[in-house]
VMD Tcl script that builds the backbone (N, CA, C; Angstrom):
set m [mol new atoms 423]
animate dup $m
set s [atomselect $m all]
$s set {name element resname resid chain x y z} {
  {N N UNK 1 A 136.337 146.576 61.086}
  {CA C UNK 1 A 136.037 145.310 61.633}
  {C C UNK 1 A 134.872 145.421 62.614}
  {N N UNK 2 A 134.876 146.487 63.379}
  {CA C UNK 2 A 133.771 146.682 64.305}
  {C C UNK 2 A 132.474 146.887 63.536}
  {N N UNK 3 A 132.562 147.581 62.481}
  {CA C UNK 3 A 131.381 147.844 61.665}
  {C C UNK 3 A 130.836 146.534 61.080}
  {N N UNK 4 A 131.719 145.701 60.656}
  {CA C UNK 4 A 131.341 144.412 60.107}
  {C C UNK 4 A 130.721 143.533 61.194}
  {N N UNK 5 A 131.280 143.565 62.395}
  {CA C UNK 5 A 130.758 142.788 63.508}
  {C C UNK 5 A 129.374 143.333 63.879}
  {N N UNK 6 A 129.191 144.660 63.872}
  {CA C UNK 6 A 127.915 145.264 64.213}
  {C C UNK 6 A 126.871 144.908 63.148}
  {N N UNK 7 A 127.274 144.945 61.891}
  {CA C UNK 7 A 126.361 144.574 60.805}
  {C C UNK 7 A 125.978 143.090 60.895}
  {N N UNK 8 A 126.959 142.279 61.211}
  {CA C UNK 8 A 126.705 140.846 61.353}
  {C C UNK 8 A 125.770 140.588 62.534}
  {N N UNK 9 A 125.976 141.289 63.638}
  {CA C UNK 9 A 125.123 141.164 64.801}
  {C C UNK 9 A 123.706 141.664 64.477}
  {N N UNK 10 A 123.592 142.776 63.777}
  {CA C UNK 10 A 122.277 143.316 63.399}
  {C C UNK 10 A 121.567 142.358 62.453}
  {N N UNK 11 A 122.277 141.773 61.517}
  {CA C UNK 11 A 121.685 140.818 60.580}
  {C C UNK 11 A 121.221 139.574 61.315}
  {N N UNK 12 A 122.014 139.122 62.304}
  {CA C UNK 12 A 121.648 137.942 63.090}
  {C C UNK 12 A 120.387 138.228 63.906}
  {N N UNK 13 A 120.364 139.413 64.546}
  {CA C UNK 13 A 119.178 139.791 65.317}
  {C C UNK 13 A 117.955 139.898 64.406}
  {N N UNK 14 A 118.124 140.486 63.239}
  {CA C UNK 14 A 117.010 140.608 62.288}
  {C C UNK 14 A 116.537 139.227 61.848}
  {N N UNK 15 A 117.480 138.339 61.637}
  {CA C UNK 15 A 117.146 136.971 61.241}
  {C C UNK 15 A 116.398 136.255 62.355}
  {N N UNK 16 A 116.818 136.438 63.607}
  {CA C UNK 16 A 116.138 135.823 64.745}
  {C C UNK 16 A 114.715 136.382 64.892}
  {N N UNK 17 A 114.569 137.709 64.743}
  {CA C UNK 17 A 113.248 138.332 64.852}
  {C C UNK 17 A 112.345 137.831 63.726}
  {N N UNK 18 A 112.888 137.748 62.522}
  {CA C UNK 18 A 112.107 137.263 61.387}
  {C C UNK 18 A 111.743 135.789 61.571}
  {N N UNK 19 A 112.630 135.000 62.136}
  {CA C UNK 19 A 112.361 133.596 62.420}
  {C C UNK 19 A 111.224 133.460 63.427}
  {N N UNK 20 A 111.297 134.329 64.469}
  {CA C UNK 20 A 110.246 134.302 65.490}
  {C C UNK 20 A 108.896 134.693 64.874}
  {N N UNK 21 A 108.891 135.742 64.046}
  {CA C UNK 21 A 107.668 136.173 63.372}
  {C C UNK 21 A 107.160 135.078 62.431}
  {N N UNK 22 A 108.102 134.434 61.747}
  {CA C UNK 22 A 107.747 133.356 60.828}
  {C C UNK 22 A 107.089 132.204 61.591}
  {N N UNK 23 A 107.671 131.859 62.741}
  {CA C UNK 23 A 107.124 130.790 63.567}
  {C C UNK 23 A 105.724 131.179 64.069}
  {N N UNK 24 A 105.572 132.419 64.505}
  {CA C UNK 24 A 104.281 132.910 64.985}
  {C C UNK 24 A 103.250 132.900 63.861}
  {N N UNK 25 A 103.652 133.338 62.676}
  {CA C UNK 25 A 102.741 133.348 61.527}
  {C C UNK 25 A 102.387 131.924 61.097}
  {N N UNK 26 A 103.341 131.020 61.173}
  {CA C UNK 26 A 103.078 129.624 60.810}
  {C C UNK 26 A 102.052 129.008 61.771}
  {N N UNK 27 A 102.230 129.283 63.072}
  {CA C UNK 27 A 101.296 128.775 64.073}
  {C C UNK 27 A 99.906 129.387 63.849}
  {N N UNK 28 A 99.858 130.673 63.572}
  {CA C UNK 28 A 98.591 131.340 63.303}
  {C C UNK 28 A 97.924 130.761 62.056}
  {N N UNK 29 A 98.725 130.465 61.034}
  {CA C UNK 29 A 98.207 129.868 59.802}
  {C C UNK 29 A 97.643 128.480 60.069}
  {N N UNK 30 A 98.314 127.699 60.900}
  {CA C UNK 30 A 97.812 126.369 61.243}
  {C C UNK 30 A 96.477 126.462 61.987}
  {N N UNK 31 A 96.407 127.386 62.949}
  {CA C UNK 31 A 95.154 127.564 63.691}
  {C C UNK 31 A 94.029 128.008 62.756}
  {N N UNK 32 A 94.355 128.927 61.856}
  {CA C UNK 32 A 93.362 129.410 60.906}
  {C C UNK 32 A 92.921 128.286 59.972}
  {N N UNK 33 A 93.874 127.480 59.522}
  {CA C UNK 33 A 93.543 126.347 58.648}
  {C C UNK 33 A 92.661 125.340 59.380}
  {N N UNK 34 A 93.003 125.075 60.640}
  {CA C UNK 34 A 92.197 124.143 61.432}
  {C C UNK 34 A 90.788 124.696 61.628}
  {N N UNK 35 A 90.686 125.975 61.958}
  {CA C UNK 35 A 89.385 126.608 62.133}
  {C C UNK 35 A 88.588 126.581 60.827}
  {N N UNK 36 A 89.246 126.848 59.712}
  {CA C UNK 36 A 88.574 126.819 58.416}
  {C C UNK 36 A 88.072 125.407 58.104}
  {N N UNK 37 A 88.863 124.392 58.435}
  {CA C UNK 37 A 88.435 123.004 58.232}
  {C C UNK 37 A 87.213 122.657 59.070}
  {N N UNK 38 A 87.238 123.087 60.337}
  {CA C UNK 38 A 86.099 122.832 61.206}
  {C C UNK 38 A 84.849 123.539 60.692}
  {N N UNK 39 A 85.019 124.772 60.249}
  {CA C UNK 39 A 83.884 125.515 59.726}
  {C C UNK 39 A 83.370 124.898 58.428}
  {N N UNK 40 A 84.276 124.404 57.608}
  {CA C UNK 40 A 83.870 123.742 56.370}
  {C C UNK 40 A 83.069 122.481 56.687}
  {N N UNK 41 A 83.527 121.734 57.692}
  {CA C UNK 41 A 82.813 120.520 58.107}
  {C C UNK 41 A 81.439 120.889 58.667}
  {N N UNK 42 A 81.379 121.942 59.464}
  {CA C UNK 42 A 80.106 122.392 60.023}
  {C C UNK 42 A 79.156 122.837 58.917}
  {N N UNK 43 A 79.684 123.531 57.924}
  {CA C UNK 43 A 78.855 123.975 56.795}
  {C C UNK 43 A 78.304 122.776 56.034}
  {N N UNK 44 A 79.124 121.767 55.828}
  {CA C UNK 44 A 78.638 120.583 55.102}
  {C C UNK 44 A 77.590 119.838 55.931}
  {N N UNK 45 A 77.747 119.789 57.268}
  {CA C UNK 45 A 76.727 119.165 58.115}
  {C C UNK 45 A 75.419 119.954 58.049}
  {N N UNK 46 A 75.522 121.276 58.103}
  {CA C UNK 46 A 74.336 122.120 58.029}
  {C C UNK 46 A 73.662 122.004 56.664}
  {N N UNK 47 A 74.455 121.894 55.613}
  {CA C UNK 47 A 73.878 121.695 54.281}
  {C C UNK 47 A 73.115 120.374 54.211}
  {N N UNK 48 A 73.695 119.324 54.820}
  {CA C UNK 48 A 73.022 118.024 54.829}
  {C C UNK 48 A 71.706 118.116 55.597}
  {N N UNK 49 A 71.730 118.804 56.733}
  {CA C UNK 49 A 70.500 118.986 57.507}
  {C C UNK 49 A 69.476 119.782 56.710}
  {N N UNK 50 A 69.942 120.810 56.030}
  {CA C UNK 50 A 69.043 121.640 55.232}
  {C C UNK 50 A 68.392 120.827 54.118}
  {N N UNK 51 A 69.177 119.980 53.455}
  {CA C UNK 51 A 68.615 119.121 52.411}
  {C C UNK 51 A 67.596 118.145 53.001}
  {N N UNK 52 A 67.929 117.565 54.167}
  {CA C UNK 52 A 67.005 116.627 54.812}
  {C C UNK 52 A 65.715 117.334 55.211}
  {N N UNK 53 A 65.837 118.538 55.747}
  {CA C UNK 53 A 64.641 119.288 56.126}
  {C C UNK 53 A 63.828 119.687 54.896}
  {N N UNK 54 A 64.512 120.004 53.802}
  {CA C UNK 54 A 63.801 120.314 52.557}
  {C C UNK 54 A 63.025 119.108 52.051}
  {N N UNK 55 A 63.661 117.939 52.115}
  {CA C UNK 55 A 62.970 116.704 51.710}
  {C C UNK 55 A 61.770 116.433 52.610}
  {N N UNK 56 A 61.973 116.622 53.912}
  {CA C UNK 56 A 60.882 116.402 54.854}
  {C C UNK 56 A 59.754 117.399 54.618}
  {N N UNK 57 A 60.092 118.628 54.302}
  {CA C UNK 57 A 59.082 119.641 54.013}
  {C C UNK 57 A 58.265 119.252 52.785}
  {N N UNK 58 A 58.943 118.755 51.756}
  {CA C UNK 58 A 58.224 118.318 50.560}
  {C C UNK 58 A 57.291 117.149 50.880}
  {N N UNK 59 A 57.774 116.211 51.698}
  {CA C UNK 59 A 56.933 115.077 52.079}
  {C C UNK 59 A 55.729 115.549 52.886}
  {N N UNK 60 A 55.950 116.494 53.800}
  {CA C UNK 60 A 54.840 117.019 54.602}
  {C C UNK 60 A 53.828 117.742 53.723}
  {N N UNK 61 A 54.323 118.524 52.769}
  {CA C UNK 61 A 53.416 119.223 51.858}
  {C C UNK 61 A 52.587 118.229 51.051}
  {N N UNK 62 A 53.248 117.183 50.593}
  {CA C UNK 62 A 52.544 116.159 49.819}
  {C C UNK 62 A 51.498 115.452 50.685}
  {N N UNK 63 A 51.872 115.124 51.925}
  {CA C UNK 63 A 50.932 114.459 52.831}
  {C C UNK 63 A 49.755 115.379 53.160}
  {N N UNK 64 A 50.028 116.667 53.360}
  {CA C UNK 64 A 48.942 117.607 53.631}
  {C C UNK 64 A 47.984 117.700 52.448}
  {N N UNK 65 A 48.533 117.709 51.256}
  {CA C UNK 65 A 47.681 117.763 50.067}
  {C C UNK 65 A 46.813 116.506 49.976}
  {N N UNK 66 A 47.402 115.344 50.275}
  {CA C UNK 66 A 46.632 114.103 50.245}
  {C C UNK 66 A 45.530 114.121 51.297}
  {N N UNK 67 A 45.855 114.594 52.510}
  {CA C UNK 67 A 44.849 114.662 53.568}
  {C C UNK 67 A 43.746 115.655 53.210}
  {N N UNK 68 A 44.131 116.770 52.576}
  {CA C UNK 68 A 43.124 117.740 52.144}
  {C C UNK 68 A 42.172 117.100 51.147}
  {N N UNK 69 A 42.727 116.320 50.209}
  {CA C UNK 69 A 41.884 115.640 49.227}
  {C C UNK 69 A 40.953 114.638 49.904}
  {N N UNK 70 A 41.498 113.890 50.880}
  {CA C UNK 70 A 40.663 112.916 51.603}
  {C C UNK 70 A 39.578 113.625 52.399}
  {N N UNK 71 A 39.928 114.746 53.026}
  {CA C UNK 71 A 38.945 115.507 53.786}
  {C C UNK 71 A 37.863 116.050 52.865}
  {N N UNK 72 A 38.264 116.568 51.716}
  {CA C UNK 72 A 37.277 117.060 50.751}
  {C C UNK 72 A 36.363 115.944 50.270}
  {N N UNK 73 A 36.944 114.761 50.017}
  {CA C UNK 73 A 36.138 113.621 49.575}
  {C C UNK 73 A 35.173 113.190 50.676}
  {N N UNK 74 A 35.654 113.169 51.929}
  {CA C UNK 74 A 34.788 112.779 53.045}
  {C C UNK 74 A 33.679 113.810 53.247}
  {N N UNK 75 A 34.026 115.084 53.109}
  {CA C UNK 75 A 33.010 116.132 53.239}
  {C C UNK 75 A 31.970 115.995 52.147}
  {N N UNK 76 A 32.423 115.747 50.938}
  {CA C UNK 76 A 31.502 115.577 49.819}
  {C C UNK 76 A 30.604 114.363 50.038}
  {N N UNK 77 A 31.186 113.263 50.549}
  {CA C UNK 77 A 30.380 112.062 50.813}
  {C C UNK 77 A 29.347 112.337 51.900}
  {N N UNK 78 A 29.738 113.091 52.937}
  {CA C UNK 78 A 28.790 113.426 54.008}
  {C C UNK 78 A 27.662 114.305 53.472}
  {N N UNK 79 A 28.001 115.248 52.614}
  {CA C UNK 79 A 26.976 116.110 52.016}
  {C C UNK 79 A 26.013 115.281 51.172}
  {N N UNK 80 A 26.572 114.366 50.375}
  {CA C UNK 80 A 25.723 113.513 49.548}
  {C C UNK 80 A 24.838 112.620 50.421}
  {N N UNK 81 A 25.400 112.131 51.524}
  {CA C UNK 81 A 24.631 111.292 52.440}
  {C C UNK 81 A 23.469 112.083 53.023}
  {N N UNK 82 A 23.756 113.295 53.477}
  {CA C UNK 82 A 22.692 114.145 54.031}
  {C C UNK 82 A 21.641 114.474 52.967}
  {N N UNK 83 A 22.106 114.729 51.751}
  {CA C UNK 83 A 21.162 115.027 50.668}
  {C C UNK 83 A 20.288 113.819 50.357}
  {N N UNK 84 A 20.871 112.631 50.394}
  {CA C UNK 84 A 20.120 111.406 50.141}
  {C C UNK 84 A 19.051 111.213 51.215}
  {N N UNK 85 A 19.453 111.428 52.480}
  {CA C UNK 85 A 18.480 111.295 53.573}
  {C C UNK 85 A 17.356 112.318 53.401}
  {N N UNK 86 A 17.738 113.556 53.085}
  {CA C UNK 86 A 16.719 114.598 52.900}
  {C C UNK 86 A 15.792 114.247 51.740}
  {N N UNK 87 A 16.366 113.747 50.656}
  {CA C UNK 87 A 15.547 113.375 49.496}
  {C C UNK 87 A 14.611 112.229 49.846}
  {N N UNK 88 A 15.132 111.217 50.547}
  {CA C UNK 88 A 14.292 110.081 50.937}
  {C C UNK 88 A 13.192 110.515 51.901}
  {N N UNK 89 A 13.523 111.435 52.805}
  {CA C UNK 89 A 12.494 111.932 53.730}
  {C C UNK 89 A 11.396 112.664 52.981}
  {N N UNK 90 A 11.792 113.397 51.964}
  {CA C UNK 90 A 10.803 114.145 51.187}
  {C C UNK 90 A 9.990 113.238 50.270}
  {N N UNK 91 A 10.593 112.160 49.780}
  {CA C UNK 91 A 9.920 111.298 48.810}
  {C C UNK 91 A 9.050 110.231 49.460}
  {N N UNK 92 A 9.462 109.721 50.612}
  {CA C UNK 92 A 8.832 108.534 51.164}
  {C C UNK 92 A 8.229 108.847 52.530}
  {N N UNK 93 A 6.918 108.800 52.618}
  {CA C UNK 93 A 6.231 109.112 53.874}
  {C C UNK 93 A 6.532 108.058 54.937}
  {N N UNK 94 A 6.644 106.795 54.527}
  {CA C UNK 94 A 6.926 105.724 55.500}
  {C C UNK 94 A 8.328 105.907 56.096}
  {N N UNK 95 A 9.288 106.205 55.248}
  {CA C UNK 95 A 10.646 106.453 55.733}
  {C C UNK 95 A 10.658 107.678 56.649}
  {N N UNK 96 A 9.898 108.705 56.330}
  {CA C UNK 96 A 9.826 109.921 57.145}
  {C C UNK 96 A 9.283 109.580 58.532}
  {N N UNK 97 A 8.248 108.729 58.601}
  {CA C UNK 97 A 7.696 108.307 59.898}
  {C C UNK 97 A 8.729 107.509 60.685}
  {N N UNK 98 A 9.396 106.575 59.999}
  {CA C UNK 98 A 10.393 105.754 60.677}
  {C C UNK 98 A 11.534 106.627 61.215}
  {N N UNK 99 A 11.983 107.582 60.424}
  {CA C UNK 99 A 13.117 108.440 60.790}
  {C C UNK 99 A 12.768 109.331 61.980}
  {N N UNK 100 A 11.547 109.757 62.073}
  {CA C UNK 100 A 11.156 110.671 63.147}
  {C C UNK 100 A 10.717 109.931 64.409}
  {N N UNK 101 A 10.544 108.609 64.332}
  {CA C UNK 101 A 10.124 107.830 65.491}
  {C C UNK 101 A 11.284 107.708 66.477}
  {N N UNK 102 A 10.964 107.857 67.768}
  {CA C UNK 102 A 11.994 107.717 68.806}
  {C C UNK 102 A 12.432 106.260 68.899}
  {N N UNK 103 A 13.660 106.053 69.335}
  {CA C UNK 103 A 14.163 104.692 69.501}
  {C C UNK 103 A 13.432 104.010 70.645}
  {N N UNK 104 A 13.249 102.695 70.560}
  {CA C UNK 104 A 12.626 101.975 71.675}
  {C C UNK 104 A 13.475 102.107 72.940}
  {N N UNK 105 A 12.835 101.978 74.089}
  {CA C UNK 105 A 13.518 102.149 75.369}
  {C C UNK 105 A 14.672 101.161 75.528}
  {N N UNK 106 A 14.495 99.929 75.075}
  {CA C UNK 106 A 15.559 98.915 75.203}
  {C C UNK 106 A 16.799 99.333 74.406}
  {N N UNK 107 A 16.583 99.887 73.234}
  {CA C UNK 107 A 17.719 100.319 72.408}
  {C C UNK 107 A 18.422 101.493 73.073}
  {N N UNK 108 A 17.667 102.427 73.621}
  {CA C UNK 108 A 18.273 103.563 74.308}
  {C C UNK 108 A 19.084 103.100 75.510}
  {N N UNK 109 A 18.596 102.103 76.230}
  {CA C UNK 109 A 19.323 101.596 77.396}
  {C C UNK 109 A 20.630 100.924 76.982}
  {N N UNK 110 A 20.617 100.202 75.876}
  {CA C UNK 110 A 21.851 99.562 75.394}
  {C C UNK 110 A 22.881 100.625 75.039}
  {N N UNK 111 A 22.436 101.696 74.451}
  {CA C UNK 111 A 23.359 102.766 74.076}
  {C C UNK 111 A 23.915 103.504 75.289}
  {N N UNK 112 A 23.280 103.353 76.446}
  {CA C UNK 112 A 23.760 104.035 77.634}
  {C C UNK 112 A 24.739 103.203 78.436}
  {N N UNK 113 A 25.003 101.989 78.038}
  {CA C UNK 113 A 25.993 101.175 78.741}
  {C C UNK 113 A 27.346 101.853 78.648}
  {N N UNK 114 A 28.175 101.708 79.683}
  {CA C UNK 114 A 29.502 102.327 79.614}
  {C C UNK 114 A 30.329 101.713 78.490}
  {N N UNK 115 A 31.132 102.525 77.889}
  {CA C UNK 115 A 31.961 102.068 76.777}
  {C C UNK 115 A 33.015 101.090 77.275}
  {N N UNK 116 A 33.334 100.113 76.450}
  {CA C UNK 116 A 34.379 99.144 76.781}
  {C C UNK 116 A 35.715 99.702 76.324}
  {N N UNK 117 A 36.663 99.746 77.244}
  {CA C UNK 117 A 37.982 100.261 76.876}
  {C C UNK 117 A 38.882 99.161 76.334}
  {N N UNK 118 A 38.558 97.903 76.652}
  {CA C UNK 118 A 39.335 96.786 76.121}
  {C C UNK 118 A 38.442 95.548 76.127}
  {N N UNK 119 A 38.884 94.522 75.426}
  {CA C UNK 119 A 38.099 93.291 75.350}
  {C C UNK 119 A 37.964 92.652 76.729}
  {N N UNK 120 A 38.998 92.740 77.539}
  {CA C UNK 120 A 38.963 92.162 78.879}
  {C C UNK 120 A 37.939 92.831 79.771}
  {N N UNK 121 A 37.707 94.100 79.544}
  {CA C UNK 121 A 36.734 94.826 80.366}
  {C C UNK 121 A 35.309 94.627 79.836}
  {N N UNK 122 A 35.160 94.329 78.557}
  {CA C UNK 122 A 33.825 94.138 77.990}
  {C C UNK 122 A 33.251 92.768 78.335}
  {N N UNK 123 A 34.092 91.767 78.424}
  {CA C UNK 123 A 33.623 90.402 78.641}
  {C C UNK 123 A 32.778 90.264 79.907}
  {N N UNK 124 A 33.222 90.784 81.052}
  {CA C UNK 124 A 32.369 90.653 82.242}
  {C C UNK 124 A 31.034 91.385 82.078}
  {N N UNK 125 A 31.041 92.518 81.420}
  {CA C UNK 125 A 29.794 93.274 81.251}
  {C C UNK 125 A 28.832 92.533 80.340}
  {N N UNK 126 A 29.353 91.856 79.318}
  {CA C UNK 126 A 28.484 91.139 78.388}
  {C C UNK 126 A 27.968 89.837 78.981}
  {N N UNK 127 A 28.788 89.162 79.791}
  {CA C UNK 127 A 28.363 87.876 80.340}
  {C C UNK 127 A 27.591 88.056 81.641}
  {N N UNK 128 A 27.567 89.255 82.158}
  {CA C UNK 128 A 26.864 89.536 83.406}
  {C C UNK 128 A 25.358 89.496 83.179}
  {N N UNK 129 A 24.626 88.970 84.146}
  {CA C UNK 129 A 23.169 88.901 84.034}
  {C C UNK 129 A 22.502 90.143 84.586}
  {N N UNK 130 A 23.269 91.164 84.872}
  {CA C UNK 130 A 22.686 92.388 85.393}
  {C C UNK 130 A 21.780 93.006 84.337}
  {N N UNK 131 A 20.762 93.655 84.803}
  {CA C UNK 131 A 19.840 94.335 83.896}
  {C C UNK 131 A 20.506 95.597 83.368}
  {N N UNK 132 A 20.130 95.933 82.168}
  {CA C UNK 132 A 20.631 97.166 81.576}
  {C C UNK 132 A 19.972 98.319 82.304}
  {N N UNK 133 A 20.707 99.364 82.715}
  {CA C UNK 133 A 20.085 100.449 83.480}
  {C C UNK 133 A 19.033 101.188 82.640}
  {N N UNK 134 A 18.086 101.739 83.338}
  {CA C UNK 134 A 17.018 102.489 82.690}
  {C C UNK 134 A 17.588 103.711 81.986}
  {N N UNK 135 A 16.988 104.090 80.857}
  {CA C UNK 135 A 17.496 105.205 80.078}
  {C C UNK 135 A 17.458 106.507 80.833}
  {N N UNK 136 A 16.548 106.646 81.778}
  {CA C UNK 136 A 16.429 107.913 82.496}
  {C C UNK 136 A 17.421 107.991 83.652}
  {N N UNK 137 A 18.061 106.872 84.020}
  {CA C UNK 137 A 19.018 106.875 85.121}
  {C C UNK 137 A 20.430 106.993 84.574}
  {N N UNK 138 A 21.289 107.655 85.354}
  {CA C UNK 138 A 22.689 107.791 84.949}
  {C C UNK 138 A 23.449 106.516 85.293}
  {N N UNK 139 A 24.427 106.198 84.456}
  {CA C UNK 139 A 25.271 105.041 84.715}
  {C C UNK 139 A 26.217 105.377 85.848}
  {N N UNK 140 A 26.518 104.399 86.701}
  {CA C UNK 140 A 27.429 104.629 87.830}
  {C C UNK 140 A 28.878 104.503 87.404}
  {N N UNK 141 A 29.169 103.977 86.222}
  {CA C UNK 141 A 30.544 103.815 85.743}
  {C C UNK 141 A 30.969 105.020 85.055}
}
mol reanalyze $m
mol bondsrecalc $m
mol representation Tube
mol addrep $m
């Protein structure tokens, strides 16, 4: 009878220890599951960001290619413009004289007026009867 009581007590203790371990493992499993869920959510957010950045990268590459084409076209137009001027200078003596002539003093003085930063600032300067400053003098503005 004592042996049976001791076996029953040992089985009860083993059952309690196993229950405690089971409870601890269950809690650990829940924490691990929660952590895995959070990490899965973080991975999906990062994947979404990665896709968005990939799309943005493609758009930037496309825009850069378009700007490169526009720059090449503008460079080509500038080269053609310079070539046209050079050709006209070589072909036409009158144009060559006109091109090499200095601008009249009045035109140079107009170009030396201070730049208008807004329409409100230009209006007083245009309606003012002040003389345009001499080309050799510095503007005070």
